[in-house]
TINUKE-307524 format. One record per residue (C-alpha): residue number from 1; residue in one letter; y, z, x. Coordinates in Angstrom, 2 decimals, always signed. Layout:
[rec NUM,"A",[Y,Z,X]];
...
This chain:
[rec 1,"M",[-0.03,+0.17,-0.08]];
[rec 2,"G",[+3.47,-0.97,+1.37]];
[rec 3,"E",[+5.94,+1.66,+2.13]];
[rec 4,"T",[+8.94,+1.89,-0.21]];
[rec 5,"S",[+12.33,+3.11,+0.67]];
[rec 6,"S",[+15.70,+2.88,-0.73]];
[rec 7,"L",[+17.16,+3.18,+2.88]];
[rec 8,"V",[+18.28,-0.41,+3.90]];
[rec 9,"V",[+20.27,-2.00,+6.89]];
[rec 10,"V",[+21.77,-5.23,+6.29]];
[rec 11,"G",[+23.74,-6.93,+8.98]];
[rec 12,"L",[+23.95,-9.19,+12.04]];
[rec 13,"S",[+24.84,-8.61,+15.86]];
[rec 14,"H",[+24.99,-10.30,+19.05]];
[rec 15,"H",[+21.15,-10.96,+19.15]];
[rec 16,"S",[+21.33,-13.30,+16.08]];
[rec 17,"T",[+24.90,-14.53,+15.83]];
[rec 18,"P",[+27.25,-16.02,+18.42]];
[rec 19,"V",[+30.75,-14.78,+18.83]];
[rec 20,"E",[+32.56,-17.50,+17.20]];
[rec 21,"V",[+30.54,-16.87,+13.98]];
[rec 22,"R",[+30.20,-13.04,+14.63]];
[rec 23,"E",[+34.17,-12.68,+14.62]];
[rec 24,"R",[+34.19,-14.12,+10.86]];
[rec 25,"F",[+32.03,-11.02,+9.76]];
[rec 26,"A",[+34.56,-8.25,+11.22]];
[rec 27,"F",[+35.96,-5.71,+9.31]];
[rec 28,"T",[+39.09,-3.63,+9.99]];
[rec 29,"P",[+38.73,-0.04,+9.13]];
[rec 30,"A",[+40.62,-0.15,+5.87]];
[rec 31,"E",[+38.41,-3.31,+4.91]];
[rec 32,"A",[+35.30,-1.53,+5.53]];
[rec 33,"L",[+36.25,+1.30,+3.31]];
[rec 34,"A",[+37.32,-1.11,+0.76]];
[rec 35,"S",[+33.83,-2.98,+0.89]];
[rec 36,"L",[+31.84,+0.23,+0.83]];
[rec 37,"R",[+33.99,+1.40,-2.29]];
[rec 38,"G",[+33.18,-1.86,-3.94]];
[rec 39,"L",[+29.55,-1.39,-3.48]];
[rec 40,"R",[+29.62,+2.04,-4.95]];
[rec 41,"A",[+31.61,+1.13,-7.83]];
[rec 42,"R",[+29.26,-1.73,-8.86]];
[rec 43,"G",[+26.42,+0.56,-8.62]];
[rec 44,"V",[+24.73,-1.12,-5.64]];
[rec 45,"A",[+24.56,+2.00,-3.33]];
[rec 46,"R",[+24.49,+5.69,-3.75]];
[rec 47,"E",[+25.67,+6.10,-0.26]];
[rec 48,"A",[+27.04,+3.61,+2.14]];
[rec 49,"V",[+28.35,+3.12,+5.98]];
[rec 50,"L",[+29.72,+0.17,+7.50]];
[rec 51,"L",[+29.57,-0.36,+11.23]];
[rec 52,"S",[+31.72,-3.21,+12.66]];
[rec 53,"T",[+32.22,-3.47,+16.36]];
[rec 54,"C",[+32.69,-6.29,+18.75]];
[rec 55,"N",[+28.92,-6.84,+18.88]];
[rec 56,"R",[+27.64,-6.07,+15.26]];
[rec 57,"T",[+28.41,-5.89,+11.48]];
[rec 58,"E",[+26.00,-3.56,+9.83]];
[rec 59,"Y",[+25.95,-2.00,+6.46]];
[rec 60,"Y",[+23.86,+1.37,+6.22]];
[rec 61,"L",[+22.65,+2.11,+2.75]];
[rec 62,"D",[+20.88,+4.28,+0.21]];
[rec 63,"L",[+20.66,+1.53,-2.32]];
[rec 64,"A",[+20.68,+2.38,-5.91]];
[rec 65,"S",[+19.26,-1.11,-7.19]];
[rec 66,"G",[+16.50,-2.21,-4.76]];
[rec 67,"A",[+16.23,-6.07,-3.80]];
[rec 68,"A",[+19.01,-6.87,-6.24]];
[rec 69,"G",[+21.29,-4.54,-4.29]];
[rec 70,"E",[+20.23,-6.19,-0.91]];
[rec 71,"A",[+21.12,-9.55,-2.34]];
[rec 72,"Q",[+24.58,-8.39,-3.54]];
[rec 73,"V",[+25.20,-6.78,+0.04]];
[rec 74,"M",[+24.24,-10.28,+1.25]];
[rec 75,"E",[+26.78,-11.96,-1.03]];
[rec 76,"E",[+29.45,-9.50,+0.32]];
[rec 77,"L",[+28.88,-10.33,+3.78]];
[rec 78,"A",[+28.91,-14.08,+2.95]];
[rec 79,"A",[+32.31,-13.78,+1.29]];
[rec 80,"R",[+33.66,-11.82,+4.29]];
[rec 81,"A",[+32.87,-14.87,+6.30]];
[rec 82,"G",[+33.51,-17.70,+4.14]];
[rec 83,"L",[+29.81,-18.98,+4.16]];
[rec 84,"S",[+27.18,-19.71,+1.76]];
[rec 85,"V",[+24.46,-16.72,+1.23]];
[rec 86,"P",[+21.86,-19.09,+2.99]];
[rec 87,"E",[+24.12,-19.63,+5.83]];
[rec 88,"T",[+24.62,-15.83,+6.06]];
[rec 89,"A",[+21.10,-14.94,+5.68]];
[rec 90,"A",[+20.45,-17.56,+8.68]];
[rec 91,"Y",[+22.25,-15.04,+10.84]];
[rec 92,"S",[+21.42,-11.82,+9.46]];
[rec 93,"Y",[+18.42,-9.41,+9.17]];
[rec 94,"V",[+17.36,-6.79,+6.42]];
[rec 95,"L",[+15.62,-3.75,+7.79]];
[rec 96,"R",[+14.05,-1.31,+5.26]];
[rec 97,"G",[+12.90,+2.32,+5.46]];
[rec 98,"R",[+11.81,+3.53,+8.66]];
[rec 99,"A",[+12.81,+0.26,+10.56]];
[rec 100,"G",[+16.32,+0.64,+9.61]];
[rec 101,"V",[+16.29,+4.25,+10.82]];
[rec 102,"E",[+14.77,+3.41,+14.09]];
[rec 103,"H",[+17.30,+0.50,+14.48]];
[rec 104,"L",[+20.30,+2.92,+13.83]];
[rec 105,"F",[+18.81,+5.25,+16.59]];
[rec 106,"R",[+18.48,+2.60,+19.00]];
[rec 107,"V",[+22.06,+1.40,+18.32]];
[rec 108,"A",[+23.36,+5.15,+18.72]];
[rec 109,"A",[+21.31,+5.34,+21.87]];
[rec 110,"S",[+22.82,+2.23,+23.35]];
[rec 111,"L",[+19.29,+0.41,+23.61]];
[rec 112,"D",[+20.56,-2.53,+21.31]];
[rec 113,"S",[+23.87,-3.09,+23.07]];
[rec 114,"L",[+24.99,-6.14,+24.74]];
[rec 115,"I",[+25.16,-3.96,+27.71]];
[rec 116,"V",[+22.38,-1.39,+27.72]];
[rec 117,"G",[+23.67,+1.95,+28.33]];
[rec 118,"E",[+27.19,+1.38,+27.66]];
[rec 119,"A",[+28.93,+4.47,+26.53]];
[rec 120,"Q",[+31.27,+3.12,+23.55]];
[rec 121,"I",[+28.63,+2.64,+20.98]];
[rec 122,"Q",[+28.07,+6.25,+20.24]];
[rec 123,"G",[+31.85,+6.97,+19.57]];
[rec 124,"Q",[+31.94,+3.73,+17.44]];
[rec 125,"V",[+28.91,+4.99,+15.26]];
[rec 126,"R",[+30.35,+8.34,+14.84]];
[rec 127,"E",[+33.78,+6.78,+13.72]];
[rec 128,"A",[+32.02,+4.65,+11.19]];
[rec 129,"Y",[+30.23,+7.61,+9.73]];
[rec 130,"E",[+33.09,+10.01,+9.65]];
[rec 131,"R",[+35.30,+7.31,+8.25]];
[rec 132,"A",[+32.75,+7.08,+5.19]];
[rec 133,"A",[+32.30,+10.87,+5.24]];
[rec 134,"R",[+35.98,+11.29,+4.80]];
[rec 135,"A",[+36.78,+8.39,+2.78]];
[rec 136,"E",[+40.41,+9.39,+2.17]];
[rec 137,"G",[+41.97,+8.53,-1.03]];
[rec 138,"G",[+38.56,+8.80,-2.92]];
[rec 139,"E",[+35.12,+10.31,-3.34]];
[rec 140,"A",[+33.23,+10.30,+0.02]];
[rec 141,"L",[+30.70,+7.38,+0.54]];
[rec 142,"V",[+28.03,+9.56,+2.05]];
[rec 143,"G",[+25.60,+12.09,+0.72]];
[rec 144,"P",[+22.65,+14.13,+2.03]];
[rec 145,"V",[+20.59,+11.21,+3.17]];
[rec 146,"L",[+23.15,+9.25,+5.16]];
[rec 147,"S",[+24.84,+12.50,+6.50]];
[rec 148,"R",[+21.54,+13.57,+7.76]];
[rec 149,"L",[+20.62,+10.11,+9.02]];
[rec 150,"F",[+23.94,+9.61,+11.07]];
[rec 151,"Q",[+23.94,+13.29,+12.45]];
[rec 152,"A",[+20.30,+12.61,+13.54]];
[rec 153,"A",[+21.25,+9.36,+15.23]];
[rec 154,"L",[+24.09,+10.94,+17.14]];
[rec 155,"R",[+21.77,+13.73,+18.35]];
[rec 156,"V",[+19.39,+10.88,+19.51]];
[rec 157,"G",[+22.02,+9.17,+21.36]];
[rec 158,"G",[+23.26,+12.26,+22.99]];
[rec 159,"R",[+19.77,+13.24,+24.24]];
[rec 160,"V",[+19.29,+9.75,+25.80]];
[rec 161,"R",[+22.49,+10.12,+27.60]];
[rec 162,"S",[+21.73,+13.61,+28.97]];
[rec 163,"E",[+17.97,+13.33,+29.33]];
[rec 164,"T",[+17.94,+9.94,+31.13]];
[rec 165,"A",[+19.73,+7.85,+33.50]];
[rec 166,"L",[+20.21,+5.03,+31.21]];
[rec 167,"G",[+23.94,+5.04,+31.26]];
[rec 168,"V",[+24.17,+5.50,+35.04]];
[rec 169,"G",[+26.01,+2.62,+36.48]];
[rec 170,"A",[+26.04,+0.81,+33.17]];
[rec 171,"A",[+29.21,-1.27,+32.72]];
[rec 172,"S",[+31.30,-0.86,+29.58]];
[rec 173,"I",[+32.47,-4.05,+28.11]];
[rec 174,"P",[+35.97,-4.04,+30.04]];
[rec 175,"T",[+34.37,-3.11,+33.29]];
[rec 176,"A",[+31.79,-5.98,+32.97]];
[rec 177,"A",[+35.09,-8.15,+32.38]];
[rec 178,"V",[+36.65,-6.90,+35.51]];
[rec 179,"A",[+33.09,-7.47,+37.26]];
[rec 180,"L",[+33.65,-11.07,+36.11]];
[rec 181,"A",[+37.01,-11.32,+37.64]];
[rec 182,"R",[+35.54,-10.15,+40.97]];
[rec 183,"K",[+32.93,-12.95,+40.76]];
[rec 184,"V",[+35.78,-15.33,+40.28]];
[rec 185,"F",[+38.31,-14.14,+42.70]];
[rec 186,"G",[+36.44,-11.97,+45.15]];
[rec 187,"S",[+38.83,-9.11,+46.15]];
[rec 188,"L",[+41.17,-8.38,+43.31]];
[rec 189,"R",[+43.53,-6.73,+45.54]];
[rec 190,"G",[+47.11,-7.68,+45.29]];
[rec 191,"R",[+46.50,-9.83,+42.12]];
[rec 192,"R",[+48.54,-9.78,+38.89]];
[rec 193,"A",[+46.83,-8.71,+35.64]];
[rec 194,"L",[+47.82,-8.82,+32.15]];
[rec 195,"V",[+46.10,-6.82,+29.70]];
[rec 196,"I",[+46.69,-7.31,+26.08]];
[rec 197,"G",[+45.94,-4.44,+23.65]];
[rec 198,"T",[+46.36,-0.60,+23.99]];
[rec 199,"G",[+43.38,+0.65,+22.53]];
[rec 200,"E",[+40.43,+2.26,+24.08]];
[rec 201,"M",[+39.10,-1.02,+25.32]];
[rec 202,"G",[+42.40,-1.86,+26.75]];
[rec 203,"E",[+42.79,+1.35,+28.61]];
[rec 204,"L",[+39.35,+0.93,+30.10]];
[rec 205,"A",[+40.24,-2.48,+31.34]];
[rec 206,"L",[+43.23,-1.09,+32.96]];
[rec 207,"S",[+41.44,+1.73,+34.69]];
[rec 208,"A",[+38.74,-0.71,+35.72]];
[rec 209,"L",[+41.45,-3.12,+37.45]];
[rec 210,"R",[+43.11,-0.29,+38.94]];
[rec 211,"A",[+39.89,+0.87,+40.63]];
[rec 212,"E",[+39.47,-2.75,+42.10]];
[rec 213,"G",[+42.85,-2.63,+43.52]];
[rec 214,"V",[+45.02,-4.64,+41.19]];
[rec 215,"S",[+48.52,-3.31,+41.72]];
[rec 216,"R",[+50.68,-5.22,+39.44]];
[rec 217,"F",[+50.03,-4.78,+35.70]];
[rec 218,"V",[+51.49,-5.97,+32.63]];
[rec 219,"V",[+50.62,-4.52,+29.26]];
[rec 220,"A",[+51.24,-6.13,+26.04]];
[rec 221,"S",[+51.09,-4.80,+22.66]];
[rec 222,"R",[+52.22,-5.42,+19.15]];
[rec 223,"T",[+54.08,-1.95,+19.29]];
[rec 224,"R",[+56.22,-2.00,+22.45]];
[rec 225,"T",[+56.34,+1.90,+22.60]];
[rec 226,"R",[+52.55,+2.04,+22.73]];
[rec 227,"A",[+52.52,-0.64,+25.68]];
[rec 228,"E",[+55.42,+1.51,+27.30]];
[rec 229,"S",[+53.35,+4.77,+27.02]];
[rec 230,"L",[+49.98,+2.97,+28.64]];
[rec 231,"A",[+52.11,+1.08,+31.18]];
[rec 232,"A",[+53.71,+4.15,+32.47]];
[rec 233,"R",[+50.10,+5.69,+33.23]];
[rec 234,"V",[+49.25,+2.74,+35.51]];
[rec 235,"G",[+52.81,+1.94,+36.86]];
[rec 236,"G",[+53.10,-1.43,+35.03]];
[rec 237,"E",[+55.40,-3.15,+32.69]];
[rec 238,"A",[+55.33,-3.10,+29.10]];
[rec 239,"I",[+56.19,-6.10,+26.88]];
[rec 240,"G",[+55.64,-7.10,+23.25]];
[rec 241,"Y",[+53.45,-9.97,+22.05]];
[rec 242,"D",[+56.76,-12.13,+21.63]];
[rec 243,"E",[+57.23,-11.73,+25.46]];
[rec 244,"L",[+53.96,-13.43,+26.43]];
[rec 245,"V",[+55.64,-16.66,+27.28]];
[rec 246,"D",[+57.38,-14.99,+30.02]];
[rec 247,"A",[+54.60,-13.04,+31.29]];
[rec 248,"L",[+52.10,-15.59,+31.74]];
[rec 249,"P",[+53.51,-17.41,+34.60]];
[rec 250,"G",[+52.26,-15.89,+37.81]];
[rec 251,"T",[+49.45,-13.99,+36.12]];
[rec 252,"E",[+46.15,-14.37,+37.60]];
[rec 253,"I",[+43.76,-12.42,+35.15]];
[rec 254,"V",[+44.29,-11.72,+31.42]];
[rec 255,"I",[+42.12,-9.43,+29.56]];
[rec 256,"S",[+42.56,-9.34,+25.88]];
[rec 257,"A",[+41.34,-6.56,+23.61]];
[rec 258,"T",[+43.38,-6.09,+20.52]];
[rec 259,"A",[+42.06,-5.35,+16.88]];
[rec 260,"A",[+44.43,-8.14,+15.57]];
[rec 261,"P",[+42.90,-10.33,+12.63]];
[rec 262,"H",[+44.26,-13.40,+14.01]];
[rec 263,"L",[+44.91,-15.07,+17.69]];
[rec 264,"V",[+47.25,-13.40,+19.70]];
[rec 265,"L",[+47.38,-16.00,+22.86]];
[rec 266,"T",[+47.70,-19.46,+21.14]];
[rec 267,"R",[+47.51,-22.72,+22.87]];
[rec 268,"E",[+51.18,-23.37,+21.59]];
[rec 269,"I",[+52.36,-20.09,+23.58]];
[rec 270,"F",[+50.19,-20.92,+26.56]];
[rec 271,"D",[+51.73,-24.35,+26.73]];
[rec 272,"R",[+55.26,-23.23,+26.51]];
[rec 273,"A",[+54.45,-20.68,+29.15]];
[rec 274,"L",[+52.74,-23.06,+31.49]];
[rec 275,"P",[+53.31,-26.55,+30.77]];
[rec 276,"G",[+50.88,-28.81,+32.25]];
[rec 277,"G",[+48.33,-25.90,+32.68]];
[rec 278,"A",[+48.01,-23.35,+35.56]];
[rec 279,"R",[+48.92,-24.32,+39.11]];
[rec 280,"R",[+46.32,-22.12,+40.52]];
[rec 281,"P",[+42.94,-20.35,+39.27]];
[rec 282,"M",[+43.56,-18.28,+36.15]];
[rec 283,"L",[+40.99,-16.30,+34.69]];
[rec 284,"L",[+41.21,-15.07,+30.83]];
[rec 285,"V",[+38.78,-12.85,+29.56]];
[rec 286,"D",[+38.66,-12.31,+25.59]];
[rec 287,"I",[+36.77,-9.33,+24.33]];
[rec 288,"A",[+38.12,-8.96,+20.96]];
[rec 289,"I",[+36.23,-9.61,+17.74]];
[rec 290,"P",[+37.99,-11.57,+16.02]];
[rec 291,"R",[+38.79,-13.46,+19.28]];
[rec 292,"D",[+42.31,-12.97,+20.57]];
[rec 293,"I",[+42.66,-16.16,+22.63]];
[rec 294,"E",[+42.37,-19.69,+21.25]];
[rec 295,"P",[+39.56,-21.46,+22.73]];
[rec 296,"S",[+41.24,-24.69,+23.42]];
[rec 297,"I",[+43.27,-23.03,+26.23]];
[rec 298,"E",[+40.26,-23.73,+28.53]];
[rec 299,"E",[+41.05,-27.22,+28.40]];
[rec 300,"A",[+44.32,-26.47,+30.24]];
[rec 301,"G",[+44.04,-27.22,+34.10]];
[rec 302,"Q",[+42.37,-24.58,+36.27]];
[rec 303,"V",[+41.94,-22.05,+33.29]];
[rec 304,"F",[+38.66,-20.10,+33.11]];
[rec 305,"L",[+38.06,-18.71,+29.57]];
[rec 306,"Y",[+35.28,-16.30,+28.81]];
[rec 307,"D",[+34.50,-14.27,+25.72]];
[rec 308,"I",[+32.47,-11.27,+25.17]];
[rec 309,"D",[+29.12,-13.12,+24.78]];
[rec 310,"D",[+29.68,-14.59,+28.03]];
[rec 311,"L",[+29.42,-11.20,+29.71]];
[rec 312,"R",[+25.69,-11.22,+29.49]];
[rec 313,"Q",[+25.56,-13.19,+32.35]];
[rec 314,"V",[+27.58,-10.49,+34.77]];
[rec 315,"M",[+25.04,-9.12,+37.05]];
[rec 316,"D",[+24.71,-5.24,+37.12]];
[rec 317,"D",[+23.48,-3.61,+40.54]];
[rec 318,"N",[+21.85,-1.01,+38.74]];
[rec 319,"L",[+20.22,-2.82,+36.05]];
[rec 320,"E",[+16.58,-2.43,+37.42]];
[rec 321,"R",[+17.20,+1.50,+37.54]];
[rec 322,"R",[+18.47,+1.42,+33.99]];
[rec 323,"R",[+15.55,-0.60,+32.78]];
[rec 324,"A",[+13.06,+1.91,+34.12]];
[rec 325,"E",[+14.49,+4.47,+31.73]];
[rec 326,"V",[+14.41,+2.43,+28.68]];
[rec 327,"P",[+10.93,+3.74,+27.84]];
[rec 328,"V",[+11.97,+7.25,+28.16]];
[rec 329,"A",[+14.81,+6.54,+26.01]];
[rec 330,"E",[+12.42,+4.49,+23.35]];
[rec 331,"R",[+10.28,+7.74,+23.27]];
[rec 332,"I",[+13.33,+9.90,+22.20]];
[rec 333,"V",[+14.13,+7.40,+19.78]];
[rec 334,"A",[+10.66,+7.61,+18.27]];
[rec 335,"E",[+10.66,+11.32,+18.07]];
[rec 336,"G",[+13.88,+11.49,+16.47]];
[rec 337,"A",[+12.78,+8.80,+13.63]];
[rec 338,"D",[+9.49,+10.68,+13.25]];
[rec 339,"E",[+11.58,+14.06,+12.43]];
[rec 340,"F",[+13.99,+12.31,+10.23]];
[rec 341,"W",[+11.25,+10.41,+8.31]];
[rec 342,"E",[+9.30,+13.33,+7.93]];
[rec 343,"W",[+12.23,+15.14,+6.15]];
[rec 344,"Y",[+13.06,+11.75,+4.26]];
[rec 345,"R",[+9.73,+11.56,+2.67]];
[rec 346,"S",[+9.31,+15.42,+1.81]];
[rec 347,"R",[+12.36,+15.32,-0.24]];
[rec 348,"D",[+10.20,+14.01,-3.08]];
[rec 349,"A",[+8.18,+17.12,-3.09]];
[rec 350,"V",[+10.82,+19.61,-2.80]];
[rec 351,"P",[+11.95,+19.59,-6.62]];
[rec 352,"L",[+8.04,+19.88,-7.72]];
[rec 353,"I",[+7.52,+22.56,-5.22]];
[rec 354,"R",[+10.56,+24.55,-6.40]];
[rec 355,"E",[+9.41,+24.05,-10.26]];
[rec 356,"L",[+5.81,+25.21,-9.34]];
[rec 357,"R",[+6.84,+28.28,-7.76]];
[rec 358,"D",[+9.61,+29.01,-10.52]];
[rec 359,"R",[+6.68,+28.50,-13.13]];
[rec 360,"A",[+4.23,+30.58,-11.30]];
[rec 361,"E",[+6.81,+33.49,-10.67]];
[rec 362,"S",[+7.78,+33.48,-14.42]];
[rec 363,"V",[+4.00,+33.99,-15.39]];
[rec 364,"R",[+3.60,+36.59,-12.70]];
[rec 365,"R",[+6.81,+38.56,-13.75]];
[rec 366,"A",[+5.49,+38.40,-17.57]];
[rec 367,"E",[+2.12,+39.45,-16.71]];
[rec 368,"V",[+3.04,+42.42,-14.16]];
[rec 369,"E",[+5.57,+43.66,-17.22]];
[rec 370,"K",[+2.86,+43.60,-19.60]];
[rec 371,"A",[+0.28,+45.33,-17.14]];
[rec 372,"L",[+2.84,+47.92,-16.29]];
[rec 373,"R",[+3.50,+48.71,-20.05]];
[rec 374,"R",[-0.31,+49.78,-20.32]];
[rec 375,"L",[-0.12,+51.47,-17.03]];
[rec 376,"A",[+2.89,+53.99,-18.07]];
[rec 377,"H",[+1.52,+56.97,-15.92]];
[rec 378,"L",[+2.27,+55.11,-12.75]];
[rec 379,"D",[+5.19,+56.23,-10.75]];
[rec 380,"E",[+8.19,+54.02,-9.33]];
[rec 381,"A",[+6.34,+53.77,-5.91]];
[rec 382,"D",[+3.07,+52.48,-7.50]];
[rec 383,"R",[+4.83,+50.11,-9.54]];
[rec 384,"E",[+6.62,+48.62,-6.86]];
[rec 385,"A",[+3.19,+48.35,-4.91]];
[rec 386,"V",[+1.89,+46.52,-7.98]];
[rec 387,"D",[+4.77,+44.10,-7.81]];
[rec 388,"R",[+4.49,+43.32,-4.08]];
[rec 389,"L",[+0.78,+42.77,-4.30]];
[rec 390,"T",[+1.07,+40.30,-7.14]];
[rec 391,"R",[+3.96,+38.56,-5.33]];
[rec 392,"A",[+1.75,+38.47,-2.08]];
[rec 393,"L",[-1.11,+37.04,-4.10]];
[rec 394,"L",[+1.04,+34.40,-5.70]];
[rec 395,"N",[+2.44,+33.29,-2.26]];
[rec 396,"K",[-0.93,+32.88,-0.65]];
[rec 397,"I",[-2.34,+30.99,-3.63]];
[rec 398,"L",[+0.38,+28.49,-3.73]];
[rec 399,"H",[+0.82,+28.24,+0.37]];
[rec 400,"Q",[-1.89,+25.69,+0.47]];
[rec 401,"P",[-1.01,+23.40,-2.43]];
[rec 402,"T",[+2.66,+23.61,-1.23]];
[rec 403,"V",[+1.43,+22.34,+2.29]];
[rec 404,"R",[-1.01,+19.71,+0.81]];
[rec 405,"L",[+2.03,+18.30,-1.39]];
[rec 406,"R",[+4.24,+17.85,+1.53]];
[rec 407,"E",[+1.41,+16.40,+3.62]];
[rec 408,"A",[+0.67,+13.84,+0.81]];
[rec 409,"V",[+4.22,+12.89,+0.39]];
[rec 410,"N",[+4.59,+12.31,+4.33]];
[rec 411,"N",[+1.36,+10.38,+4.47]];
[rec 412,"G",[+2.46,+7.88,+1.72]];
[rec 413,"G",[+0.39,+9.15,-1.26]];
[rec 414,"G",[+3.21,+11.11,-2.79]];
[rec 415,"V",[+3.56,+9.37,-6.01]];
[rec 416,"A",[-0.05,+9.78,-7.32]];
[rec 417,"V",[-0.20,+13.26,-6.10]];
[rec 418,"L",[+3.33,+14.43,-7.66]];
[rec 419,"H",[+2.35,+12.98,-10.87]];
[rec 420,"A",[-0.94,+14.81,-10.76]];
[rec 421,"A",[+0.51,+17.85,-9.85]];
[rec 422,"R",[+3.27,+17.85,-12.87]];
[rec 423,"Y",[+0.39,+16.86,-15.04]];
[rec 424,"L",[-2.13,+19.91,-14.08]];
[rec 425,"F",[+0.59,+22.30,-13.92]];
[rec 426,"E",[+2.33,+21.34,-17.07]];
[rec 427,"L",[+5.65,+21.10,-15.24]];
[rec 428,"D",[+8.80,+19.28,-16.36]];
[rec 429,"G",[+7.92,+15.29,-16.76]];
[rec 430,"A",[+4.11,+16.13,-17.44]];
[rec 431,"R",[+4.62,+14.70,-20.90]];
[rec 432,"E",[+6.14,+11.67,-19.60]];
[rec 433,"V",[+3.35,+11.11,-17.17]];
[rec 434,"T",[+0.63,+11.28,-19.85]];
[rec 435,"E",[+2.65,+9.15,-22.20]];
[rec 436,"T",[+3.40,+6.41,-19.63]];
[rec 437,"G",[-0.16,+6.39,-18.35]];
[rec 438,"S",[-3.13,+4.12,-18.85]];
[rec 439,"G",[-2.96,+4.61,-22.79]];
[rec 440,"E",[-6.57,+5.29,-23.10]];
[rec 441,"G",[-7.47,+7.05,-26.51]];
[rec 442,"E",[-4.38,+6.13,-28.13]];
């Protein structure tokens, strides 16, 4: 019998989708919340989180509507990208039940990253979860299932980072971009760099460039005050996007990492800055999703333009060492998935166990009270002893059935066993079980 679960992951990543398509599926934080609220309002999902990074767009859902819900989420993705559902499905994956749990744990552990071991993804997973949990301006979009799932994923990610050397020597995306610049130019000392974007990726790029000896920096931001704050820390110059034309001449390395929903460095801006193209080699690395730099700029003379997918080719001196850590990290992921899945499947037994114990306790209490009325000669200490004895007997009698109920649910036989238990002990729902059964004798 196949395993069923309302837990589903619907998404796409760098494994299945090239950057020029992937960028069409990107969501800003506000857009992600709007999408999740829409799914909740339409009754598609009880709980929902959307993880949208430069390498993936993934819905994590506790579906309320099964296969129909999966189809609606695929339609949501297709609408986002302006593609048909079949086109979107060709790039996407649907992971159900435990497969989805293990996938999230591998994502949080950076085993599924473009650069295995990079540190940024765990923070991105946390931000996506907390954004849905807070859901300012409306009801929280996560409840007990996804809260437990994401907290478990973050613990697994933390264990992988603390118990393995997977992250030792691992490049982040910005440091991989700088490594690419080193391959193109050799030494970066004395070269002039322009970093577009002042978020985490921009800061990491500046730090990596500085570590390589770049001493002349220009920092560009849509908000000039933010550029000034970051430029002051590295001793660079701050500009707004409207000053890119003036900054490009003389620049040898451009790393762009904004959250803009549109192109920041267009061919028109580039041609105005450098009519006829660059006069000496110029490296542009676009690590944004959606992309910041218009692809046709590469047609200009002596321009080398790379996007985030090209960074796969960057060699990492510590790659072999980190590969040796992957099996250890995978074991941590499997342990975490086992623990979560046992909790997830045992949830079905909890209400029945509670009802069974409540029913048994009600019967015990009634029988003890009846017996004590006939044993009026007992003093208070003896009455308490009778009560303790019957409570202990009840706990011993119910212990094994409780254990077996949990085991049955965990082993996949839960539905039949739970229905049988409700029928045998005449618990709530027993009438429904008998009336919707085989119909024999009717």
